[in-house]
C-alpha positions in Angstrom: 83.2 87.0 -13.0 82.9 88.7 -16.8 79.6 89.8 -16.4 80.7 91.7 -12.8 83.3 93.5 -14.8 81.0 94.1 -17.7 78.3 95.6 -15.2 80.9 97.8 -13.4 82.6 99.0 -16.7 79.0 100.5 -17.5 78.8 102.6 -19.4 81.7 101.8 -21.3 82.0 98.4 -23.1 84.0 95.5 -21.5 85.1 92.5 -23.3 86.5 90.1 -21.1 89.0 87.1 -22.7 89.7 83.9 -20.4 92.0 81.1 -21.3 94.5 83.2 -23.4 98.1 83.2 -23.1 99.4 82.0 -19.8 98.5 80.5 -16.8 97.3 81.7 -13.6 94.7 79.2 -12.8 91.5 79.3 -11.7 90.1 82.3 -10.0 87.8 81.0 -7.3 84.7 83.1 -6.2 83.9 83.0 -2.7 80.5 81.1 -3.3 82.9 78.5 -5.6 85.3 78.0 -2.9 82.5 77.5 -0.1 81.0 75.0 -2.7 84.2 73.0 -3.1 85.0 71.3 -6.4 87.7 70.9 -9.0 88.4 75.0 -9.7 88.9 75.3 -5.8 91.1 72.6 -5.5 94.9 73.5 -4.8 97.3 72.4 -6.8 101.0 73.4 -9.0 98.2 74.9 -11.5 95.6 76.6 -9.2 97.2 78.3 -5.9 94.2 81.1 -5.9 92.4 81.6 -2.3 88.9 82.2 -2.0 87.4 85.8 -3.4 90.3 85.6 -6.2 88.3 86.2 -8.8 86.2 89.2 -7.0 89.3 90.8 -6.4 90.7 90.6 -10.2 87.3 91.8 -11.2 87.5 94.8 -8.4 90.9 95.8 -10.2 89.9 95.4 -13.6 86.6 97.8 -13.1 88.8 100.2 -11.0 91.6 100.3 -14.0 88.4 101.2 -16.6 86.9 103.5 -14.1 90.2 105.5 -13.5 90.9 105.4 -17.1 87.7 107.2 -17.7 88.5 109.9 -15.2 91.7 110.6 -17.2 
């Protein structure tokens, strides 16, 4: 997801921070959800669905691009 944001932000440089303050839980990709596993298990600390990671990455890219347009 970090690489997706960095590539989508080009030619701007993006610094992606994870595990920094607050708690959203894991942001699973569609592929991770299909595989299953720890980060895709619904718990009190992780309630995101398939594709949540891509949705957040796409929103971050859109914010960066809107900033360029201003």
